[in-house]
C-alpha positions in Angstrom: -7.2 48.3 12.8 -6.8 44.7 11.5 -5.3 44.1 8.1 -6.9 41.7 5.5 -4.3 39.1 6.3 -5.0 39.2 10.1 -8.9 39.1 9.3 -8.4 36.0 7.1 -6.1 34.2 9.6 -8.4 34.9 12.6 -11.7 34.3 11.1 -11.3 31.4 8.7 -11.6 28.7 11.4 -14.8 30.4 12.6 -16.5 30.6 9.2 -19.6 28.5 9.9 -21.9 29.3 6.9 -21.5 29.6 3.1 -21.8 33.3 3.0 -19.3 34.0 5.7 -16.9 31.7 3.9 -17.5 33.2 0.5 -16.7 36.7 2.0 -13.4 35.4 3.4 -12.6 33.8 -0.1 -13.4 37.3 -1.7 -11.1 39.0 0.9 -8.4 36.6 -0.1 -8.9 37.3 -3.7 -8.7 41.0 -3.1 -5.5 40.7 -1.1 -4.0 38.5 -4.0 -5.0 41.1 -6.6 -3.6 44.0 -4.4 -0.3 42.0 -4.1 -0.1 41.2 -7.8 -0.6 44.8 -8.8 1.9 46.2 -6.3 4.6 43.5 -7.4 3.9 44.4 -11.1 4.2 48.1 -10.5 7.5 47.4 -8.6 8.8 45.3 -11.3 8.0 47.9 -13.9 9.8 50.5 -12.0 12.8 48.3 -11.5 13.2 47.5 -15.1 12.7 51.1 -16.1 15.4 52.2 -13.6 17.7 49.3 -14.7 17.4 50.4 -18.4 18.1 54.0 -17.3 21.3 53.4 -15.3 22.8 50.5 -17.3 23.9 52.6 -20.2 
């Protein structure tokens, strides 16, 4: 089972047509959005915990 990151790294050099390249860019965008959401949620929980335990 390959991850999105591995797929991007392995397939980018072999992208020979526009549809294939567009699909890889879409995968990169999905990966970016997933990472952004994960980091935002983690930051939210860290700030919440910091407020709770700093009193």
